[in-house]
N, C-alpha and C positions, 0 to 999 in steps of 0.2 A: 126859679120854680116854686112855686109854693109846696109845701107838705115835704121839706126835707126831712130825712130823720136822721140824726145828728149821735152820735155815741162818742164820748171823752173817756181815757184811762186819768184816771184823779189818784191822786196818794201814791202808795208804790214807793216810798221815801227811798229806800232802799236803791230800786231801781234807776231809779232818777241822779241819785249821787253817782252810781256806778255810769252811767252814762255821760253823767260831766266829765266826770275821771278820763274818759276817752275821748281819743282824738276825734273831732268834729265829724268828718266824713266816717270815721266807721260810726259812731254813735247815727247817724244819719242814715247809714245802710241799714243797722239794725231795725231802726224804727220802722222805716222804709217796709222791709221784712214784716214784721209784727203786723202792721195794718194792712197788707196785702195779704198777709196770709188769714186773718180773721174776715177779711172781708171776702175773701172767694169761699169762705165758708158761707156766710150769709147768703150770698149768692148764690148755694148749690139749695140752701134751705128755700129761699123764694122761687127758683125754678120749680121745686117741690110743690109751692103752696101758691103757683100764681092759677088765676082762673082757665080753663082750656074747655075749648067748644071745639067739636072735633069737626072737620070739614076744610073748602077751602076758604081762604081768607082774602081773596080778590075782590076789590069794590071795582064798580065802574059808575062813571055817570056822566051826561051829555053837556056836551062846553055850550059855552054861547054861539057859537060860529057852528053849533051842527055835529061836531064831533063825537064821538067816545072816548074818553078818557079810561085808562084801567089803573090801578094801584094793588098790587100784592104787598102787604105789610105786615104776614106773618102771623104768626102765634103769638100772645105776649110770654108766653118764657120761651122763647127763640131767639126774642129779641133783648131780652136780659143781659148788658154786659156791664164788666168790671172796667172802670176805667181809674188813671191817676189823672187829679186835677192838676192843669200845670200852674207852676209858683207863680205866674204874674196872674193865675186866677183867687190866692188867697188871700187872706187879709192881712196873716202874718208870715212873715217869711220864712219861720222856721218851723211853722205845721207842715204834719203830711197829712194829704186828704185823698182817700181812694171811693168813689161813689159807686153804686149799682144802679145804672139808667135803666129806664124802659124803653131806649130807642126809637124807634121808629113806630112802636105801640103806645101812641100817646094816649089812646082810651086806659091804659093802666092808674093814668092818674085821675081821670074820672070815676073807675069804678073803686078806689080808693078812699077819695074825698069829698064825690058825689058833685052834681050838676045843680041845678036849678030845674033840673030835669030828675036828674036819678040820686035817690038815695044812696050814701056813701054804703059801699061794701068793704071792709078794710082787708083786704089780706096780706101785705107788707109789716106794716104796724104791729099786727099782733104775733108776727113770723120774730120780729125784731127786739120785743117785749120779753119773749118766750127764752128767745139768745142770750140776751144781754149778756146775763155772767157769763156764759161760756165764752163769748168771743173777746169779754175780756181777760179772761182766764186765758186763752190762747195768746192773745198779746203779750200777756205777763210771761209764760212759757216760751212764748220765743225769743221774747229778751233776753231772758235768763239762761238760756240755752246758746245766744249769742254772745252775749256779755262773758260767759265763762270760755267761750271757747279761743275768743280775743284774747283774756287771761292769760290761758294755759300759751298760746300761741308768742305772747310777749314775755313771757316767765321761761320760754323755750329759747328765744332770739337773747335776753340777753344772761342765759347760762352760756351759750355758745358764744358769745362776747368776752366772759370771763378767761384770764389771762392761766391757761392752765395750759398750755402749747398747744392745743389741739386746732385752734383757729389763725393759725399762719406764721 
């Protein structure tokens, strides 16, 4: 699909080193939580910014056999969904990708990027550009909190295993 907006968390060397030191499964879980949290924030902002035209969104057309077909695609903001992209669709196996899609509201892309008949009226990219730093901060903070929590839990387990007479 043309017009995918991507964001990456680069730098943050201390976070990267801490994630490498963790178990791969724990690091993946923390990364997934961080990316999902920031994507949900973006989702909420996109719902607020999505163009809205009140009224029913039922479309109907005549088929070649003479019958009438109807479709109710709903409003654009009601169709915005967050979903995790399956690992089989990713280029690199260690990537974690969530996306906000327009679902059945295919015309959201027409509004964003335009067509040969419609001039573009961007509504997604301005929101993403405005929130980019906040989304990175959310990911960074979520990772830091998660790493601290895992480190404290590991320290508690290590203390419990010390031969002080209380563990067995």
